[in-house]
C-alpha positions in Angstrom: -39.5 -13.5 -8.2 -36.6 -12.5 -5.9 -36.3 -15.0 -3.1 -34.4 -13.5 -0.2 -32.8 -16.3 1.8 -30.5 -16.3 4.8 -26.9 -16.9 4.1 -24.6 -19.6 5.6 -23.3 -17.2 8.3 -26.9 -16.2 9.1 -27.5 -19.9 9.8 -24.6 -19.9 12.2 -26.1 -16.9 14.0 -29.4 -18.7 14.3 -27.6 -21.8 15.6 -25.9 -19.7 18.3 -29.2 -18.2 19.4 -29.8 -21.0 22.0 -27.7 -19.8 24.9 -27.9 -17.6 28.0 -28.5 -14.3 26.0 -30.1 -13.9 22.6 -27.9 -13.0 19.6 -28.8 -9.4 19.6 -26.8 -6.3 18.7 -27.6 -2.6 18.7 -26.5 0.9 19.8 -27.4 3.7 22.1 -27.8 6.9 20.1 -27.2 10.0 22.2 -28.5 13.3 20.8 -26.9 16.6 21.5 -29.9 17.8 23.5 -33.4 16.8 22.7 -34.6 14.2 20.2 -36.9 15.2 17.3 -40.4 16.0 18.6 -41.9 14.0 15.7 -39.4 11.0 15.8 -42.2 8.4 15.6 -43.5 10.0 12.4 -40.0 10.3 11.1 -39.4 6.6 11.5 -42.7 5.8 10.1 -41.7 7.5 6.9 -38.1 6.2 6.7 -38.4 2.6 7.9 -39.6 1.6 4.4 -36.1 2.6 3.2 -34.8 -0.6 4.8 -36.9 -3.6 3.6 -35.6 -6.0 6.3 -37.2 -3.8 9.0 -40.6 -4.9 7.7 -39.8 -8.5 7.1 -40.0 -11.7 9.2 -37.9 -14.8 8.9 -39.8 -17.9 7.8 -38.8 -21.6 7.7 -39.3 -23.4 4.4 -40.9 -26.8 3.6 -38.7 -29.9 3.3 -36.3 -29.8 0.3 -37.0 -26.1 -0.2 -33.7 -24.7 1.0 -32.8 -22.2 3.7 -35.3 -20.0 5.5 -36.5 -16.9 3.7 -37.2 -13.3 4.5 -40.8 -12.3 3.7 -42.8 -9.0 4.1 -44.9 -8.9 7.2 -48.3 -7.6 5.9 -49.4 -6.7 9.5 -46.3 -4.6 10.2 -46.9 -1.6 12.5 -44.3 0.7 13.9 -46.3 0.8 17.2 -45.1 -2.8 17.8 -41.4 -1.8 17.6 -41.3 1.6 19.1 -41.5 2.6 22.8 -41.3 6.0 24.5 -40.0 6.5 28.0 -40.7 10.1 29.0 -39.5 9.9 32.7 -35.9 10.5 33.6 -33.8 7.3 33.5 -31.2 6.7 36.2 -28.9 5.0 33.9 -29.7 4.7 30.2 -27.1 2.0 29.7 -28.8 -0.2 32.3 -32.0 0.1 30.3 -30.1 -0.5 27.1 -28.6 -3.7 28.2 -31.9 -5.0 29.6 -33.4 -4.4 26.1 -30.3 -6.0 24.5 -30.9 -9.2 26.5 -34.6 -9.5 25.8 -35.6 -12.1 23.2 -37.6 -11.0 20.1 -41.0 -12.4 19.1 -40.0 -14.4 16.0 -43.4 -13.8 14.4 -42.6 -10.2 13.9 -39.6 -8.2 12.4 -36.6 -8.7 14.7 -35.9 -5.2 16.0 -37.1 -2.6 18.5 -36.4 1.1 19.2 -36.9 2.9 22.5 -36.7 6.7 22.9 -35.7 7.9 26.4 -36.5 11.6 27.1 -36.5 13.7 30.2 -32.7 13.8 30.5 -30.1 16.4 29.6 -29.5 14.4 26.4 -32.3 12.3 24.9 -31.3 8.8 23.8 -32.6 6.4 21.2 -31.9 2.7 22.0 -32.0 0.5 18.9 -31.7 -3.3 19.2 -31.9 -5.8 16.4 -31.3 -9.5 16.1 -27.8 -10.3 14.7 -29.4 -12.4 11.9 -30.8 -9.1 10.6 -27.5 -7.4 10.2 -23.8 -7.5 11.3 -22.0 -4.4 12.4 -21.6 -2.9 8.9 -25.3 -3.7 8.2 -26.3 -1.9 11.4 -24.5 1.2 10.2 -26.2 0.9 6.8 -29.6 0.8 8.6 -28.7 4.0 10.6 -27.5 5.8 7.5 -30.7 5.0 5.7 -32.8 6.4 8.5 -30.7 9.6 8.8 -31.3 13.0 7.2 -28.2 12.6 5.2 -29.5 9.6 3.2 -29.3 10.5 -0.5 -32.3 8.5 -1.5 -32.5 6.0 -4.4 -35.7 6.4 -6.2 -39.2 5.1 -5.3 -39.4 2.2 -2.8 -40.6 -1.2 -3.8 -44.3 -2.2 -3.3 -45.3 -3.5 0.1 -46.1 -6.1 1.0 -44.8 -8.5 -1.6 -46.4 -11.9 -1.7 -44.3 -14.7 -0.2 -42.8 -17.3 -2.5 -44.8 -20.5 -3.1 -43.5 -23.9 -2.2 -42.9 -24.6 -5.9 -40.9 -21.5 -6.3 -38.8 -22.2 -3.2 -38.1 -25.8 -4.4 -37.1 -24.6 -7.9 -34.8 -21.9 -6.4 -33.3 -24.4 -4.0 -32.6 -26.9 -6.8 -30.8 -24.2 -8.8 -28.7 -23.2 -5.8 -27.7 -26.9 -5.2 -26.4 -27.1 -8.8 -24.6 -23.8 -8.4 -23.0 -25.2 -5.2 -21.7 -28.2 -7.0 -20.1 -26.0 -9.7 -18.5 -23.8 -7.1 -17.2 -26.7 -5.0 -13.5 -26.4 -6.1 -13.4 -22.7 -5.2 -15.2 -23.5 -1.9 -12.5 -26.0 -1.0 -9.8 -23.5 -1.6 -11.6 -21.0 0.5 -12.1 -23.6 3.2 -8.3 -24.1 3.4 -7.9 -20.3 3.6 -10.5 -20.3 6.4 -8.6 -22.8 8.5 -5.5 -20.6 8.2 -7.5 -17.6 9.2 -8.5 -19.5 12.3 -4.8 -20.2 13.0 -5.0 -23.9 12.1 -2.9 -26.0 9.8 0.7 -24.7 10.2 1.0 -25.0 14.0 -1.0 -26.5 16.8 -3.6 -23.9 17.9 -2.9 -22.3 21.3 -5.6 -23.1 23.9 -6.9 -20.4 26.1 -5.4 -20.5 29.6 -8.0 -20.9 32.4 -8.9 -17.5 33.9 -11.8 -16.4 36.2 -13.3 -14.2 33.4 -14.1 -17.3 31.4 -17.0 -19.3 32.8 -20.7 -19.8 31.9 -22.5 -16.5 31.9 -25.9 -15.4 33.2 -28.8 -13.7 31.4 -27.7 -10.2 32.3 -25.2 -7.8 30.8 -23.8 -4.4 31.9 -22.3 -1.7 29.7 -19.6 0.9 30.4 -18.4 3.0 27.4 -14.9 4.5 27.0 -14.5 7.3 24.5 -11.3 8.9 23.2 -10.4 11.2 20.3 -9.9 9.1 17.1 -7.0 11.2 15.9 -5.1 10.3 19.1 -5.6 6.6 18.5 -4.7 6.9 14.8 -1.5 8.7 15.7 -0.5 5.9 18.1 -1.3 3.3 15.4 0.8 5.2 12.8 3.8 5.5 15.1 3.8 1.8 15.6 3.1 0.8 12.0 -0.3 -0.7 12.9 -4.0 0.0 12.7 -6.5 1.6 15.0 -7.8 -1.8 15.9 -4.3 -2.8 17.0 -4.4 0.0 19.5 -7.9 -1.0 20.6 -6.6 -4.5 21.2 -3.7 -3.2 23.3 -6.1 -1.1 25.4 -8.6 -3.8 26.1 -6.0 -6.4 26.9 -4.2 -3.9 29.1 -7.5 -3.4 31.0 -8.0 -7.2 31.3 -4.5 -7.7 32.6 -5.1 -5.0 35.3 -8.3 -6.7 36.4 -6.7 -10.2 36.4 -3.7 -9.0 38.4 -6.0 -7.6 41.0 -7.6 -11.0 41.2 -4.2 -12.6 41.6 -4.1 -14.2 38.1 -1.2 -14.0 35.7 -1.8 -15.7 32.4 0.9 -15.9 29.8 -1.4 -14.9 26.9 -4.9 -13.5 26.3 -6.6 -14.9 23.2 -8.9 -12.4 21.6 -11.4 -13.3 18.8 -11.6 -10.5 16.2 -14.3 -10.6 13.5 -13.2 -10.1 9.9 -15.7 -8.7 7.5 -16.0 -10.3 4.1 -17.3 -7.1 2.5 -16.1 -3.5 2.5 -19.5 -2.0 3.1 -23.2 -3.0 3.5 -26.4 -1.8 1.7 -29.8 -1.3 3.4 -31.3 -3.5 0.7 -29.0 -6.4 1.4 -28.1 -6.9 5.0 -27.3 -10.2 6.8 -23.9 -11.5 8.0 -20.7 -12.1 6.1 -18.1 -12.4 8.9 -15.2 -14.6 9.8 -12.9 -14.5 12.8 -9.2 -14.3 13.6 -8.0 -15.4 17.0 -5.1 -13.3 18.2 -2.9 -14.5 21.0 -1.7 -11.3 22.8 1.3 -11.8 25.2 0.6 -10.7 28.7 3.3 -7.9 28.6 2.8 -5.3 31.3 4.3 -2.5 29.3 1.6 -1.1 27.0 4.0 0.0 24.2 5.7 -3.4 24.0 2.4 -5.2 24.0 1.1 -3.0 21.2 4.3 -3.8 19.2 3.7 -7.5 19.7 0.0 -7.1 18.5 1.1 -5.2 15.4 3.6 -7.9 14.5 0.9 -10.6 14.9 -1.8 -8.9 13.0 0.4 -7.7 10.2 1.1 -11.3 9.2 -2.6 -12.2 9.3 -3.6 -9.1 7.2 -1.6 -10.4 4.3 -4.3 -13.0 3.5 -6.0 -12.2 0.2 -9.2 -14.0 1.3 -11.1 -12.2 4.0 -13.7 -13.9 6.3 -12.9 -17.3 4.8 -13.1 -18.8 8.3 -16.9 -18.3 8.2 -17.2 -21.5 6.1 -15.4 -24.1 8.3 -16.4 -22.4 11.6 -20.0 -22.2 10.6 -20.1 -25.8 9.5 -18.8 -27.0 12.9 -21.2 -24.7 14.8 -24.2 -25.9 12.8 -23.2 -29.5 13.2 -23.0 -29.0 17.0 -26.4 -27.4 16.9 -28.0 -30.3 15.1 -26.7 -32.8 17.6 -27.7 -30.7 20.6 -24.2 -29.9 21.7 -23.7 -26.3 20.7 -24.6 -24.7 24.1 -22.4 -27.2 25.9 -19.5 -26.3 23.6 -19.7 -22.5 23.9 -20.2 -22.7 27.7 -17.0 -24.8 28.1 -14.8 -23.7 25.2 -11.2 -23.0 25.7 -10.4 -21.3 22.4 -10.7 -17.6 23.3 -10.8 -15.4 26.4 -12.9 -12.6 24.9 -14.3 -11.0 21.7 -13.4 -7.6 20.3 -15.3 -6.1 17.3 -14.5 -2.8 15.6 -16.6 -1.0 13.0 -15.6 2.2 11.2 -18.6 4.6 11.3 -19.3 7.9 9.6 -16.6 10.5 9.8 -19.2 13.3 9.9 -22.1 13.6 12.3 -25.5 12.3 11.3 -28.9 13.9 12.1 -32.4 12.7 12.7 -35.1 15.3 12.0 -32.4 18.1 12.2 -31.2 16.9 15.6 -27.5 16.1 15.7 -26.5 12.6 16.9 -23.7 13.4 19.3 -22.5 9.9 20.2 -23.0 6.3 19.1 -22.4 3.6 21.8 -22.3 0.1 20.3 -23.7 -3.0 22.0 -23.5 -6.7 21.3 -24.7 -9.7 23.4 -22.2 -12.6 23.4 -23.4 -15.9 24.7 -21.2 -18.7 26.1 -18.5 -18.5 28.7 -16.8 -15.2 27.9 -17.6 -12.9 30.7 -16.7 -9.7 28.8 -16.9 -8.5 25.2 -15.6 -5.3 23.7 -17.3 -3.4 20.8 -15.5 -0.4 19.2 -17.1 2.1 16.9 -15.6 5.3 15.4 -18.0 8.1 14.7 -17.6 11.9 14.0 -14.0 12.0 15.2 -14.4 9.9 18.3 -13.7 6.3 19.1 -16.0 4.6 21.6 -15.2 1.2 23.1 -18.1 -0.4 24.9 -17.2 -2.8 27.7 -20.1 -5.3 27.8 -19.8 -7.6 30.7 -21.8 -10.2 32.7 -22.1 -8.4 36.0 -22.0 -11.7 37.8 -18.7 -12.8 36.2 -17.2 -9.3 36.0 -18.8 -7.2 38.8 -15.9 -4.7 38.5 -16.8 -3.9 34.9 -16.5 -0.1 35.7 -13.0 -0.7 37.0 -12.2 -2.6 33.8 -13.5 0.3 31.7 -11.3 2.7 33.7 -8.3 0.5 33.1 -9.0 0.4 29.3 -9.2 4.2 29.2 -6.0 4.4 31.3 -4.2 2.3 28.7 -5.4 4.5 25.9 -4.1 7.5 27.9 -0.7 5.9 28.5 -0.2 5.1 24.8 -1.3 8.6 23.7 1.0 10.3 26.2 3.9 8.3 24.9 3.3 10.0 21.5 3.2 13.4 23.1 -0.6 13.8 23.3 -2.4 15.1 26.3 -5.6 13.0 25.8 -8.9 14.9 25.9 -11.4 14.1 28.7 -13.8 11.3 28.2 -16.8 12.3 26.1 -19.1 9.8 27.8 -22.6 11.2 27.9 -24.4 11.5 31.3 -25.9 8.2 32.4 
């Protein structure tokens, strides 16, 4: 039988899930008007398209390998779907409160909340990061949308869980396979150290700034939305990528906030995830992601700072092995977890100042029950001592950058979001664009 185990990077996610906020991710789906009247029934019919949404994660007996995903025979959509029919003062406040709420590990690790009674209805979807990374989350949404092409009949449900004997046999085969692949893994490990910026030169430590300190159990969200073609034009003019422009914008916003606090670091170090796969499939989710730390010089001029970012990332993109850093980094994190030092490490680390993730979403708008999804606002909960994280997502011609901050560490997160948008505007105007107004939906 097929035994669906968590991968090495999934184990790293589980090891990190011991800090101030759970390792959750998700999105706020804003409809153009009202949500489908029969959304619950729609999800009831379409959730089976994504096997992981009806599975729980189970530990295995000794010597039986990594934890496995198994069907939950008691699965009921009622346990994962909520409806709020009263007007919500700020849908993003509700979304971040759901983002920071731990899941019941005895059930599938996701929830959806429909908020109605507003000018634009919203569907808040949150799932544990071990279920899917950013690409996987988009695969889930695409499988639930009207545009999903379908792929034949679904598999039977529930499938019986594997026995201890089957698990042990499968684990033994995987150990032999690991021995055969050891030479290639060593080569990949060396590439992973280079992806982390280690080996050739001594790694740059993150300077001490007030935005980096142990965080609370709360998060706040402020989205910034700008036309994708404007960002792409700026990137093309500078010989870089859309994500280079996003890095220039978020670091520009951070520098504005730090200057207002009387702080003037020489560099900001941003950890940027690197996906090890070009796309994800709703049948095979999980995580396959490495990281690249990028040291951005604290240059006040936005164009000059963008040029420095393009030069730094162009060299890193030449690597033929993507996400190789997942191996060495995951090994260190899991070791720290086993000896009980992981939380201490991430709450006092001096490797990065912030995290920025960027996922390319559908170029055309998606629909649920015939209702157009107008905007997608990404969310991610980052534990440790980074007071603010940035999540970017392109969708239907727009690029949304979510500023996700601990309101205790960064109470001026709205000011930070405005500074990020101001940097986008400055860069776009330098290319002759008159940037369109923000498309942020009403809160």
